[in-house]
Phi, psi and omega in degrees: 000144185272182176274004184236062180292146173276122187245132169256121179245137184225144169223127169220023187277332190259222179269017186203167166248137174214153185221138172226147173235132183215154171239107183064232179280352188263116171285116184269323179190152186208148177211155184211137180232115173293118180194128171271349177219168176074029182296324188296320181284329188272331192293314183296312179297327174292329173293313180297315181296318182290320175297319173299318182292325180288338181080024181239142165283157182300327180302337185277349179297139174258341186199145168246134184231144184212149175281141185249357178123180005285168179158208179297125179307308184290326175299317181292317178294325180297311183293320177295318180297319180297306185297318179294325182288323180288317179301313186291322181292325184264350184069036184251158179293150179235124178246142176256140182234134173287163183291327173300308178306317180299321176291315183297330179262002185290173183294329181289330178286331184296334181258002186263145179262123178258109183276321186239273184225157179249127175251117170257128183241131180240145179290135169256347188063031173223195179283336184264183179223156168266135190220144174210139177259144175229156176275177189295339176271002180087010177267140182300135179242004177201153181290148178291153178203159171261118186225155170284149183307326180292343184270351182298312185301310176295326177295318183288325182290325182290328185269322186227012180064228182258019178305146173302152189227132169254128180253126178225166182120176179276006178240024180303321182295328177281328183278326185305316187297332182282356184246017177299143181098345174259165174279102186232137171243133182255126182259095179286161179062047181229048183283165169307139182203150181303333176297322180288325177304311180303310183295317176299314181293324181296320178294326174294316177304317184283340174277001183092002184269083191272347175192143180210151182287121180272104180244155176300139183243111182242141175261359170194161185296154177294152173286115179232141179249110182278146181292153175286135177238132183292141176290144177289000000 
């Protein structure tokens, strides 16, 4: 296998479904559908359309990559199910990428200048946020966490002191007010996207990480409503 693998990248963990097909550094086709629900119904048609636009048959793929979370419980499961099914049917490697890594490697960040640290913040659709810090080279410098906005400033100070901060992700508007007083730049239009999944997976491929078990990554248990049971 070459250093220019044909990659199918998927993301359904956040507030959208997105698909990208690339050959090495060349993006061949990409599509995105904004949706907070119904990822399972929308993802497979999006994959078929994007593969057709790229002009590649599924058999030409060298790798499948997918976001494993954190994010929507149903979206994570839908993305993993689709990616696993395709990889298994074709006998191709499957790589899992966190939603944080997808943002950090995404198209908006490629043109951004990171002077100090990168904070990726993601929507939980609750009062808290998912957050992780990266250094300027894109390597994690703190563990991911589910935190309230008021906890962001002390968390960042403990990890990177007063270093300048670039904030990216789909929760930047909620995070920014909690960071008043720091040197902060907010990168709008930087949600998780399959193009970031492709870039993150390609870096791993070239580092020799050709396959890893793609498991759901949750920062808290899913919201489940259990049926009422009558007491005996």
